[in-house]
N, C-alpha and C positions, 0 to 999 in steps of 0.2 A: 750265507758260505763262508772261509775264511778264505779270501782271494790272497795272490801274494807281489809283494812290490818289491822289484830292482834295484837295488840305489850301488850307482859308481863310487869310487870314493877319490875319484879325478885327481889330481896334483897333491902325492902328499906330504911334497915341503909346505904347500902351503893349506887352507884353514879346512879345506875340506872332512878331512877323517874329525875334524873335531866336531866344526857343525854338524854334522851324519848322525856322533854317538851321542850328542846334544839333544838332539831332536826325536830320535828313537828313543831315549832315555825317557822325551815328555810325553809319547807317540804307542808307547807298549802299554802303558793301562789302558788307552783308552776305547779298546780295540781288541775284539783278532786277528787282528791283517798278522799274518807271517811276511818276512822280511827277509832277502837273499843279501848281501852285503857282497860287492865284486872288487875286488885288491887285491894285496896283502894285508896275511891275516898278523903279522908278526907288529906290520907297523899301525892295525888296528888293535890288537892288546894293549901294546903300549902308549898307544894317546889316549885307552878307555881307561888304563890302570892309571895315568897320571889328574885325568879328570876323577878320577874317583867314582864313576861310573857305574861301578857293579855288573856292566851288563853280561849278560849268559849267552853268548858268540861259540855257538857249535860248528866244527867244521860242516860244508853243504855235502850232504849223500844219499843212496837211495833209501838206508836206516834209518837217518835223523829228519825227513823229510816230514812231521808233524810238526816241526822245532822252529818257536815262533822267531827265531834271530842265525842266523846262518850264513857259514862264509866261503865263495867259492874266487878260486885264482886261476883264473887259463896261464898264467906266466912262468912256468917250472922254477924259474931263479928267483928266490926270492928275494926284497928290496934291502940293500945295508938298512944298519941302521941307525945311520948319522947320514944326512946327504943337504946338499946346501939347496937355498932356494932352486928352481928354474932346473934342477937336475935330470940332464938327459934321461937317464937312465926312470928316475917321475914319470918323465914327459913320454914316454915311449912305454911305459908299464899303463897310463892314463888310455895310450890311444887303443892299447889292445882290451883293457878291463870295457871299454865301451862299446869298440865291436864284438865284443863276447856276449854283452848285454842285448844291446840289439839284437843279437844271432838269435840269443832264447826266445824275446818276445815273438818274433818272426816266428820263431817255432811254439809260441802261444804257450809255453812254458814260466813265461811271467805275463800278471795282468796290468803290466806302468812297472813305468823307466823311470828313475826320479837321478837325475848328474849331479853330480858335485862340480866346483869350478875347475877348470883346466886353464891351460895360458898356451895363450895359440903361438908369440913368440918363441916361449922354451918350447915348441912341441915342433917346429919349424928347424929350430937351432939342434931338434934332436932327427933332423932330417925326414919329414914329412912337410908332403905337400897339405896343409890344413888352414880352412878357413874358419869356418868353427865349425862349434858341435850338433847345433841345426844342419849346417852343409855336409856333415860328417854322417848323421843316421840320414837324410834324406839319400844319401847319394848308393851307400849301404843297404834300404833298403828300394830302392828301385823308385823310387819315385819323383816327381819334379814339381808336382802341385802343391807346395806347402810352402808356412807362412808364419813369421813371428810372435805371438800376441803377449804382450808382459803385463799384467794383473795385479791391483794391488788394492789397500784398501786405508784408510784415511780412521783417524782416530773414534772417529762417529762411525765406524763400519759405511762409510758411502765409495763405494767400489770407482774405478776407471781402470775400463779393458781397453786394449790400444793395439791394431792392426796393424802389421808395416808392410808398405808397398815394396821397399827398401830397405838393408840390412848394412850393411857393412859396406858402404859404396864413398867413394872419398866427393866431398860436398860437389866439387867439380863434374861431377859424371852422373850425379843425381838427375836431373832433366834426362839424359837422354834414356836413362834406366824403366823410366816412368813409361808406360805399353798400356793399351787396353787390354791385355792378355792378365798382367798383375795390377792394377784398378782392381777389375770384376772378381779377379781368382780371390784379392784380401777381403771382397765383403762379402764375397760368397763361403768363405772359411770364416767371419767374423760372425753372419750369419746362425752359421751351423755351432761357432762355439756355446753362441746362446744356449740352441735347445740342448746342446748336451751339457750344459749346465742347470739347465731347468728351468730358466727364465720362462716368466710370463710372456714378453714377450721378446723380440731381435731388431729394435730400431737402429739403425747403425747412422754413424756421421760420416764423411767423407772432411777430408780437410782441401785444401787448397796447396801448390805448392810456395804462391808466390806473398808478401802482403797481403792482407784481403783480399786472399784470390785472388790476386793480378788484378783489378779495380777494371772487372771490363777491357781489362788486357790493354790497360797503359803500362802494368807493372808485372808483365810475362802471360802468356796467352794459352801456355800447359794448360789452364782451367778450365778453357774454352777449344782446344783440339781432342783433347786428353778425357782428362776427369770430369770436366762436365756431363761431353755425349755418353761417357761409359754411365757413370748413374742414372740417366735415362734407361738407358739401355736396363738398369737393374731394374727399378721401377717397373717396369712393364713386361718383366720378368715377375712380379711382383714381389721384389722384397721392400723391405719396409726402409728405405735409404735416402738419405736428405746433403747435397752439397752441390757440387763445395764450399766449404765454408773458412770464415778466416782461421787459420792455429791460435790467432792470441785470442776466440775467446771459445773458441766452442771443449772447450777438456772444462773449464770452468761451467758450462749446462751441463755438460759427462757426469762432472763431480755431483750435480745437484738433480740427475736422476731424470734428465732433458732425453739420452742418450743410454741406451747401452752397453753401446763399442762404438771406438773409433775408429777409422782408418787415417794413417799416419800414412805422410808421399817419404819417407825418410827419417833413420834413427831419431835422430836426435829432437825433431819436429816431436815425434812420440813419446821416446824416455824423458826429456827434463820434466816436463808438468808430469807424469806418473812418480818418476822419483822423488821429485818435490814434494807429493802429498804422502805416497808409500818407501821410504827408500829402502825400512827393516823389514814391509814384508813385502815386495814384491815377488811376481814368481813369473819365469821366460817359461810359455808352451805352445812347442811346437803344433803349429795345424796343419792336417794333412797328412800326417803319417799315419804308415797304418795298424801303430799301437798306440797307444797315452805314451806319450815324456813329460816330465816338467824337469822346471832346474832352479835354484834361487837366484835373485838379480843381483848375483856380485859376482868378486872374484875371487881370485887365489889368496890374495892378502897377506904377501909370504912378508911383510912388516908387521907382521902380527901371528902369526902362526910357531907352536908351539909355547904359546904367553898363559892360553887358558881362557881369553881372555875374548873371543870371535862370539860375536851374537849369533843363535843357532834358529832367530826371528824367522828367517824369509825360506830357509830349510823347512823348518816346520810348514811354512805356509804350502811348500811346492809338494810335500808326503801326504798333508791333507788333499790340498784340489786334486791328485795322483789319485786318491782315496775315493772320493767325490766321484770322480770321472769313472772311475771303476760302477760302485755302485749305480750310476747314471747308466751307463751302458749294457750292466748285467737285467 
């Protein structure tokens, strides 16, 4: 069956259109998947021409539903050809495209969604209250039991999969944000993700918050008051989970196959080791949404936009993960 993957172009003053088209040029020959780009056709065609990719991109419509690569734009006014990095017009369009794509997923018009990078600061300056794409999609879908997983592999095809208990939270507020409910949710979603990926097991390691997982209360008590009791409760629910473990060693063991996923307490605890081993292949996967959503694990990169040098590896990985999840789910 030919499934359809939706791809939002993100902030077109960044590298989103470039990495998207380069990734599609690599992926189209691999299978019969169909793709719907959601964004500005003029911006896409100029990028297509500049990169010399010669991709055939048809306008989306009922009469062209069998086309492999189509584009739709819910914004009636096309974007100007020349836009400065972080343009408010581009930022507002990126939000409209994201909302349109999510609604298509909720109507089951798309089998999965891949989102190109946006710039949070530019979106806020353009007049939107915006924390991130993960939070935006969760709110639009009407769900609050979601979590961010980042996953990627090194040059030896060894994988790290990290689920975050907290995401974009200042360090001084992290401890207060770590609750029984959030830790349990991260464990449950981490285990389900292993099933969705078709792994043979779902062995989960849970990080402590403090150095050396608190040293039995000598360097913090969150492991004793919250994290440890939740791990015990999850074990009683028959989850294959261990912790709290020291964050300075657990990722080494996960990379070498001892664990299938790691639950990290805060953003940099989980993402620093992931990006150290999988900087170019990292993918952001939103767990708990009623539809599949993946994204490359990088930003808009305004400094190299339009130069033709953006690396599409992370976008390729995001598209491939979306396709894998669609096939496994069906």
